[in-house]
PAKE-610274 format. One record per atom (N, C-alpha, C, CB): x, y, z; residue number from 1; atom name. Coordinates in nm, 3 decimals. Glycine has a CB too. Layout:
REM PAKE-610274
{x->X; y->Y; z->Z; pos->NUM; site->CA}
...
END
This chain:
REM PAKE-610274
{x->-3.439; y->-0.574; z->-3.852; pos->1; site->N}
{x->-3.285; y->-0.563; z->-3.724; pos->1; site->CA}
{x->-3.310; y->-0.598; z->-3.624; pos->1; site->C}
{x->-3.217; y->-0.427; z->-3.676; pos->1; site->CB}
{x->-3.229; y->-0.703; z->-3.591; pos->2; site->N}
{x->-3.208; y->-0.719; z->-3.484; pos->2; site->CA}
{x->-3.235; y->-0.659; z->-3.359; pos->2; site->C}
{x->-3.132; y->-0.727; z->-3.495; pos->2; site->CB}
{x->-3.324; y->-0.726; z->-3.233; pos->3; site->N}
{x->-3.339; y->-0.638; z->-3.096; pos->3; site->CA}
{x->-3.205; y->-0.636; z->-3.010; pos->3; site->C}
{x->-3.463; y->-0.704; z->-2.995; pos->3; site->CB}
{x->-3.182; y->-0.526; z->-2.936; pos->4; site->N}
{x->-3.050; y->-0.462; z->-2.871; pos->4; site->CA}
{x->-3.095; y->-0.571; z->-2.727; pos->4; site->C}
{x->-3.045; y->-0.239; z->-2.846; pos->4; site->CB}
{x->-2.972; y->-0.634; z->-2.710; pos->5; site->N}
{x->-2.954; y->-0.732; z->-2.567; pos->5; site->CA}
{x->-2.982; y->-0.640; z->-2.462; pos->5; site->C}
{x->-2.791; y->-0.803; z->-2.535; pos->5; site->CB}
{x->-3.065; y->-0.694; z->-2.396; pos->6; site->N}
{x->-3.096; y->-0.575; z->-2.237; pos->6; site->CA}
{x->-3.012; y->-0.631; z->-2.169; pos->6; site->C}
{x->-3.257; y->-0.568; z->-2.136; pos->6; site->CB}
{x->-2.961; y->-0.470; z->-2.054; pos->7; site->N}
{x->-2.866; y->-0.515; z->-2.005; pos->7; site->CA}
{x->-2.878; y->-0.583; z->-1.857; pos->7; site->C}
{x->-2.786; y->-0.418; z->-2.017; pos->7; site->CB}
{x->-2.740; y->-0.659; z->-1.894; pos->8; site->N}
{x->-2.718; y->-0.777; z->-1.772; pos->8; site->CA}
{x->-2.696; y->-0.660; z->-1.632; pos->8; site->C}
{x->-2.539; y->-0.905; z->-1.807; pos->8; site->CB}
{x->-2.725; y->-0.702; z->-1.483; pos->9; site->N}
{x->-2.694; y->-0.691; z->-1.440; pos->9; site->CA}
{x->-2.559; y->-0.720; z->-1.335; pos->9; site->C}
{x->-2.764; y->-0.684; z->-1.459; pos->9; site->CB}
{x->-2.498; y->-0.684; z->-1.321; pos->10; site->N}
{x->-2.324; y->-0.710; z->-1.268; pos->10; site->CA}
{x->-2.368; y->-0.787; z->-1.105; pos->10; site->C}
{x->-2.201; y->-0.503; z->-1.242; pos->10; site->CB}
{x->-2.321; y->-0.943; z->-1.124; pos->11; site->N}
{x->-2.378; y->-0.964; z->-0.986; pos->11; site->CA}
{x->-2.286; y->-0.919; z->-0.854; pos->11; site->C}
{x->-2.407; y->-1.119; z->-0.974; pos->11; site->CB}
{x->-2.133; y->-0.886; z->-0.918; pos->12; site->N}
{x->-2.061; y->-0.857; z->-0.801; pos->12; site->CA}
{x->-2.098; y->-0.716; z->-0.804; pos->12; site->C}
{x->-1.905; y->-0.892; z->-0.799; pos->12; site->CB}
{x->-2.079; y->-0.641; z->-0.657; pos->13; site->N}
{x->-2.065; y->-0.503; z->-0.626; pos->13; site->CA}
{x->-1.921; y->-0.477; z->-0.677; pos->13; site->C}
{x->-2.090; y->-0.469; z->-0.467; pos->13; site->CB}
{x->-1.959; y->-0.302; z->-0.739; pos->14; site->N}
{x->-1.806; y->-0.307; z->-0.741; pos->14; site->CA}
{x->-1.712; y->-0.297; z->-0.591; pos->14; site->C}
{x->-1.766; y->-0.181; z->-0.833; pos->14; site->CB}
{x->-1.610; y->-0.295; z->-0.632; pos->15; site->N}
{x->-1.485; y->-0.288; z->-0.532; pos->15; site->CA}
{x->-1.424; y->-0.165; z->-0.471; pos->15; site->C}
{x->-1.377; y->-0.342; z->-0.596; pos->15; site->CB}
{x->-1.456; y->-0.078; z->-0.338; pos->16; site->N}
{x->-1.406; y->0.006; z->-0.350; pos->16; site->CA}
{x->-1.281; y->0.005; z->-0.220; pos->16; site->C}
{x->-1.508; y->0.102; z->-0.365; pos->16; site->CB}
{x->-1.188; y->0.092; z->-0.271; pos->17; site->N}
{x->-1.083; y->0.126; z->-0.229; pos->17; site->CA}
{x->-1.083; y->0.185; z->-0.082; pos->17; site->C}
{x->-1.039; y->0.204; z->-0.320; pos->17; site->CB}
{x->-1.081; y->0.157; z->-0.001; pos->18; site->N}
{x->-1.022; y->0.233; z->0.146; pos->18; site->CA}
{x->-0.905; y->0.339; z->0.138; pos->18; site->C}
{x->-0.957; y->0.117; z->0.248; pos->18; site->CB}
{x->-0.958; y->0.485; z->0.161; pos->19; site->N}
{x->-0.908; y->0.580; z->0.152; pos->19; site->CA}
{x->-0.779; y->0.548; z->0.265; pos->19; site->C}
{x->-1.011; y->0.690; z->0.165; pos->19; site->CB}
{x->-0.773; y->0.529; z->0.395; pos->20; site->N}
{x->-0.720; y->0.520; z->0.508; pos->20; site->CA}
{x->-0.597; y->0.421; z->0.456; pos->20; site->C}
{x->-0.825; y->0.472; z->0.623; pos->20; site->CB}
{x->-0.653; y->0.257; z->0.432; pos->21; site->N}
{x->-0.559; y->0.178; z->0.399; pos->21; site->CA}
{x->-0.479; y->0.225; z->0.323; pos->21; site->C}
{x->-0.592; y->0.081; z->0.359; pos->21; site->CB}
{x->-0.532; y->0.286; z->0.196; pos->22; site->N}
{x->-0.428; y->0.335; z->0.072; pos->22; site->CA}
{x->-0.333; y->0.434; z->0.115; pos->22; site->C}
{x->-0.503; y->0.404; z->-0.056; pos->22; site->CB}
{x->-0.357; y->0.515; z->0.231; pos->23; site->N}
{x->-0.263; y->0.613; z->0.284; pos->23; site->CA}
{x->-0.140; y->0.543; z->0.420; pos->23; site->C}
{x->-0.376; y->0.743; z->0.351; pos->23; site->CB}
{x->-0.198; y->0.408; z->0.440; pos->24; site->N}
{x->-0.111; y->0.366; z->0.552; pos->24; site->CA}
{x->-0.040; y->0.275; z->0.431; pos->24; site->C}
{x->-0.189; y->0.285; z->0.709; pos->24; site->CB}
{x->-0.037; y->0.249; z->0.335; pos->25; site->N}
{x->0.041; y->0.161; z->0.258; pos->25; site->CA}
{x->0.125; y->0.286; z->0.190; pos->25; site->C}
{x->-0.052; y->0.051; z->0.152; pos->25; site->CB}
{x->0.087; y->0.375; z->0.153; pos->26; site->N}
{x->0.178; y->0.541; z->0.097; pos->26; site->CA}
{x->0.317; y->0.549; z->0.227; pos->26; site->C}
{x->0.025; y->0.746; z->0.125; pos->26; site->CB}
{x->0.300; y->0.545; z->0.347; pos->27; site->N}
{x->0.375; y->0.533; z->0.443; pos->27; site->CA}
{x->0.467; y->0.473; z->0.481; pos->27; site->C}
{x->0.337; y->0.523; z->0.497; pos->27; site->CB}
{x->0.403; y->0.328; z->0.457; pos->28; site->N}
{x->0.460; y->0.229; z->0.472; pos->28; site->CA}
{x->0.619; y->0.211; z->0.375; pos->28; site->C}
{x->0.349; y->0.135; z->0.448; pos->28; site->CB}
{x->0.497; y->0.250; z->0.244; pos->29; site->N}
{x->0.621; y->0.270; z->0.149; pos->29; site->CA}
{x->0.755; y->0.344; z->0.117; pos->29; site->C}
{x->0.581; y->0.293; z->0.075; pos->29; site->CB}
{x->0.697; y->0.460; z->0.213; pos->30; site->N}
{x->0.829; y->0.596; z->0.183; pos->30; site->CA}
{x->0.911; y->0.535; z->0.328; pos->30; site->C}
{x->0.757; y->0.832; z->0.198; pos->30; site->CB}
{x->0.839; y->0.466; z->0.400; pos->31; site->N}
{x->0.963; y->0.429; z->0.533; pos->31; site->CA}
{x->1.062; y->0.295; z->0.457; pos->31; site->C}
{x->0.858; y->0.348; z->0.725; pos->31; site->CB}
{x->1.001; y->0.228; z->0.375; pos->32; site->N}
{x->1.120; y->0.130; z->0.351; pos->32; site->CA}
{x->1.153; y->0.207; z->0.248; pos->32; site->C}
{x->1.100; y->-0.034; z->0.319; pos->32; site->CB}
{x->1.145; y->0.266; z->0.150; pos->33; site->N}
{x->1.265; y->0.306; z->0.065; pos->33; site->CA}
{x->1.380; y->0.449; z->0.108; pos->33; site->C}
{x->1.189; y->0.338; z->-0.080; pos->33; site->CB}
{x->1.258; y->0.528; z->0.213; pos->34; site->N}
{x->1.379; y->0.602; z->0.266; pos->34; site->CA}
{x->1.502; y->0.570; z->0.389; pos->34; site->C}
{x->1.319; y->0.711; z->0.304; pos->34; site->CB}
{x->1.421; y->0.472; z->0.432; pos->35; site->N}
{x->1.562; y->0.389; z->0.545; pos->35; site->CA}
{x->1.562; y->0.230; z->0.541; pos->35; site->C}
{x->1.537; y->0.426; z->0.742; pos->35; site->CB}
{x->1.538; y->0.204; z->0.395; pos->36; site->N}
{x->1.614; y->0.071; z->0.406; pos->36; site->CA}
{x->1.769; y->0.055; z->0.390; pos->36; site->C}
{x->1.560; y->-0.013; z->0.308; pos->36; site->CB}
{x->1.806; y->-0.040; z->0.495; pos->37; site->N}
{x->1.944; y->-0.021; z->0.510; pos->37; site->CA}
{x->2.019; y->-0.057; z->0.387; pos->37; site->C}
{x->1.992; y->-0.095; z->0.621; pos->37; site->CB}
{x->2.144; y->0.013; z->0.371; pos->38; site->N}
{x->2.232; y->0.034; z->0.275; pos->38; site->CA}
{x->2.162; y->0.022; z->0.153; pos->38; site->C}
{x->2.341; y->-0.050; z->0.284; pos->38; site->CB}
{x->2.089; y->0.039; z->0.140; pos->39; site->N}
{x->1.950; y->0.105; z->-0.027; pos->39; site->CA}
{x->1.875; y->0.238; z->0.003; pos->39; site->C}
{x->1.772; y->-0.027; z->-0.060; pos->39; site->CB}
{x->1.859; y->0.292; z->0.133; pos->40; site->N}
{x->1.760; y->0.388; z->0.104; pos->40; site->CA}
{x->1.791; y->0.493; z->0.065; pos->40; site->C}
{x->1.691; y->0.413; z->0.187; pos->40; site->CB}
{x->1.727; y->0.588; z->0.029; pos->41; site->N}
{x->1.747; y->0.731; z->0.043; pos->41; site->CA}
{x->1.827; y->0.797; z->0.105; pos->41; site->C}
{x->1.670; y->0.778; z->0.076; pos->41; site->CB}
{x->1.773; y->0.813; z->0.218; pos->42; site->N}
{x->1.831; y->0.860; z->0.353; pos->42; site->CA}
{x->1.978; y->0.809; z->0.390; pos->42; site->C}
{x->1.733; y->0.810; z->0.466; pos->42; site->CB}
{x->1.976; y->0.689; z->0.356; pos->43; site->N}
{x->2.093; y->0.569; z->0.421; pos->43; site->CA}
{x->2.208; y->0.650; z->0.267; pos->43; site->C}
{x->2.020; y->0.308; z->0.405; pos->43; site->CB}
{x->2.176; y->0.680; z->0.161; pos->44; site->N}
{x->2.283; y->0.737; z->0.116; pos->44; site->CA}
{x->2.330; y->0.867; z->0.118; pos->44; site->C}
{x->2.283; y->0.712; z->0.023; pos->44; site->CB}
{x->2.239; y->0.927; z->0.204; pos->45; site->N}
{x->2.264; y->1.088; z->0.207; pos->45; site->CA}
{x->2.339; y->1.143; z->0.302; pos->45; site->C}
{x->2.148; y->1.162; z->0.220; pos->45; site->CB}
{x->2.267; y->1.044; z->0.412; pos->46; site->N}
{x->2.319; y->1.082; z->0.552; pos->46; site->CA}
{x->2.359; y->0.936; z->0.626; pos->46; site->C}
{x->2.190; y->1.174; z->0.644; pos->46; site->CB}
{x->2.454; y->0.969; z->0.737; pos->47; site->N}
{x->2.468; y->0.851; z->0.814; pos->47; site->CA}
{x->2.351; y->0.800; z->0.941; pos->47; site->C}
{x->2.604; y->0.873; z->0.873; pos->47; site->CB}
{x->2.288; y->0.703; z->0.890; pos->48; site->N}
{x->2.147; y->0.680; z->0.973; pos->48; site->CA}
{x->2.202; y->0.554; z->1.049; pos->48; site->C}
{x->1.987; y->0.647; z->0.870; pos->48; site->CB}
{x->2.193; y->0.525; z->1.207; pos->49; site->N}
{x->2.267; y->0.428; z->1.280; pos->49; site->CA}
{x->2.147; y->0.258; z->1.231; pos->49; site->C}
{x->2.274; y->0.495; z->1.488; pos->49; site->CB}
{x->2.211; y->0.213; z->1.250; pos->50; site->N}
{x->2.176; y->0.020; z->1.208; pos->50; site->CA}
{x->2.036; y->0.029; z->1.248; pos->50; site->C}
{x->2.275; y->-0.137; z->1.322; pos->50; site->CB}
{x->2.041; y->0.082; z->1.408; pos->51; site->N}
{x->1.902; y->0.011; z->1.480; pos->51; site->CA}
{x->1.776; y->0.123; z->1.417; pos->51; site->C}
{x->1.913; y->0.014; z->1.697; pos->51; site->CB}
{x->1.810; y->0.219; z->1.407; pos->52; site->N}
{x->1.692; y->0.311; z->1.359; pos->52; site->CA}
{x->1.690; y->0.271; z->1.184; pos->52; site->C}
{x->1.732; y->0.505; z->1.397; pos->52; site->CB}
{x->1.799; y->0.228; z->1.138; pos->53; site->N}
{x->1.717; y->0.185; z->0.980; pos->53; site->CA}
{x->1.647; y->0.072; z->0.970; pos->53; site->C}
{x->1.810; y->0.161; z->0.858; pos->53; site->CB}
{x->1.695; y->0.002; z->1.034; pos->54; site->N}
{x->1.591; y->-0.195; z->1.063; pos->54; site->CA}
{x->1.448; y->-0.163; z->1.131; pos->54; site->C}
{x->1.693; y->-0.342; z->1.228; pos->54; site->CB}
{x->1.471; y->-0.046; z->1.205; pos->55; site->N}
{x->1.328; y->-0.043; z->1.295; pos->55; site->CA}
{x->1.253; y->0.038; z->1.182; pos->55; site->C}
{x->1.333; y->0.049; z->1.474; pos->55; site->CB}
{x->1.286; y->0.116; z->1.130; pos->56; site->N}
{x->1.211; y->0.182; z->1.007; pos->56; site->CA}
{x->1.176; y->0.105; z->0.914; pos->56; site->C}
{x->1.278; y->0.277; z->0.940; pos->56; site->CB}
{x->1.237; y->0.013; z->0.869; pos->57; site->N}
{x->1.206; y->-0.071; z->0.778; pos->57; site->CA}
{x->1.120; y->-0.184; z->0.823; pos->57; site->C}
{x->1.316; y->-0.112; z->0.724; pos->57; site->CB}
{x->1.154; y->-0.242; z->0.948; pos->58; site->N}
{x->0.994; y->-0.312; z->0.940; pos->58; site->CA}
{x->0.877; y->-0.272; z->0.979; pos->58; site->C}
{x->0.981; y->-0.415; z->1.001; pos->58; site->CB}
{x->0.917; y->-0.161; z->1.060; pos->59; site->N}
{x->0.804; y->-0.050; z->1.053; pos->59; site->CA}
{x->0.710; y->-0.080; z->0.896; pos->59; site->C}
{x->0.893; y->0.130; z->1.053; pos->59; site->CB}
{x->0.804; y->-0.037; z->0.846; pos->60; site->N}
{x->0.750; y->0.032; z->0.737; pos->60; site->CA}
{x->0.709; y->-0.118; z->0.614; pos->60; site->C}
{x->0.886; y->0.164; z->0.678; pos->60; site->CB}
{x->0.730; y->-0.240; z->0.636; pos->61; site->N}
{x->0.671; y->-0.358; z->0.603; pos->61; site->CA}
{x->0.549; y->-0.446; z->0.686; pos->61; site->C}
{x->0.777; y->-0.428; z->0.593; pos->61; site->CB}
{x->0.549; y->-0.384; z->0.789; pos->62; site->N}
{x->0.436; y->-0.382; z->0.901; pos->62; site->CA}
{x->0.323; y->-0.278; z->0.825; pos->62; site->C}
{x->0.502; y->-0.312; z->1.072; pos->62; site->CB}
{x->0.342; y->-0.182; z->0.809; pos->63; site->N}
{x->0.248; y->-0.085; z->0.755; pos->63; site->CA}
{x->0.174; y->-0.129; z->0.621; pos->63; site->C}
{x->0.326; y->0.044; z->0.731; pos->63; site->CB}
{x->0.284; y->-0.154; z->0.527; pos->64; site->N}
{x->0.224; y->-0.255; z->0.440; pos->64; site->CA}
{x->0.156; y->-0.380; z->0.418; pos->64; site->C}
{x->0.278; y->-0.271; z->0.397; pos->64; site->CB}
{x->0.182; y->-0.469; z->0.517; pos->65; site->N}
{x->0.103; y->-0.551; z->0.533; pos->65; site->CA}
{x->-0.038; y->-0.532; z->0.573; pos->65; site->C}
{x->0.155; y->-0.613; z->0.595; pos->65; site->CB}
{x->-0.016; y->-0.477; z->0.651; pos->66; site->N}
{x->-0.158; y->-0.358; z->0.720; pos->66; site->CA}
{x->-0.256; y->-0.344; z->0.633; pos->66; site->C}
{x->-0.118; y->-0.186; z->0.750; pos->66; site->CB}
{x->-0.221; y->-0.243; z->0.538; pos->67; site->N}
{x->-0.269; y->-0.190; z->0.455; pos->67; site->CA}
{x->-0.282; y->-0.213; z->0.325; pos->67; site->C}
{x->-0.237; y->-0.118; z->0.468; pos->67; site->CB}
{x->-0.241; y->-0.333; z->0.290; pos->68; site->N}
{x->-0.295; y->-0.423; z->0.202; pos->68; site->CA}
{x->-0.405; y->-0.530; z->0.248; pos->68; site->C}
{x->-0.188; y->-0.487; z->0.152; pos->68; site->CB}
{x->-0.400; y->-0.546; z->0.366; pos->69; site->N}
{x->-0.472; y->-0.661; z->0.412; pos->69; site->CA}
{x->-0.615; y->-0.667; z->0.412; pos->69; site->C}
{x->-0.438; y->-0.684; z->0.532; pos->69; site->CB}
{x->-0.677; y->-0.522; z->0.446; pos->70; site->N}
{x->-0.798; y->-0.501; z->0.399; pos->70; site->CA}
{x->-0.850; y->-0.367; z->0.313; pos->70; site->C}
{x->-0.865; y->-0.513; z->0.508; pos->70; site->CB}
{x->-0.719; y->-0.345; z->0.198; pos->71; site->N}
{x->-0.738; y->-0.292; z->0.141; pos->71; site->CA}
{x->-0.895; y->-0.233; z->0.006; pos->71; site->C}
{x->-0.642; y->-0.331; z->0.141; pos->71; site->CB}
{x->-0.950; y->-0.338; z->-0.059; pos->72; site->N}
{x->-1.025; y->-0.374; z->-0.125; pos->72; site->CA}
{x->-1.175; y->-0.404; z->0.027; pos->72; site->C}
{x->-0.943; y->-0.503; z->-0.226; pos->72; site->CB}
{x->-1.298; y->-0.355; z->-0.047; pos->73; site->N}
{x->-1.404; y->-0.343; z->0.038; pos->73; site->CA}
{x->-1.489; y->-0.358; z->-0.062; pos->73; site->C}
{x->-1.418; y->-0.225; z->0.124; pos->73; site->CB}
{x->-1.617; y->-0.423; z->-0.041; pos->74; site->N}
{x->-1.720; y->-0.437; z->-0.125; pos->74; site->CA}
{x->-1.829; y->-0.339; z->-0.045; pos->74; site->C}
{x->-1.760; y->-0.598; z->-0.150; pos->74; site->CB}
{x->-1.898; y->-0.315; z->-0.082; pos->75; site->N}
{x->-2.058; y->-0.307; z->-0.019; pos->75; site->CA}
{x->-2.135; y->-0.315; z->-0.029; pos->75; site->C}
{x->-2.110; y->-0.260; z->0.010; pos->75; site->CB}
END
């Protein structure tokens, strides 16, 4: 019978996801989906001014970029 190979250690540490960054991504995605001018869920039901829609859309995109920037971290 052949001997079993020894278990090799993984050279990369496991990636961990930051809970706060994941929450920021969720909030940003919600803002984009709700307030996108012409396509957003709230814009299809209610009349929301263009200033609020574009501001919320830009804020949502900014939060998405901020969240994805440091989402994964290693130990």
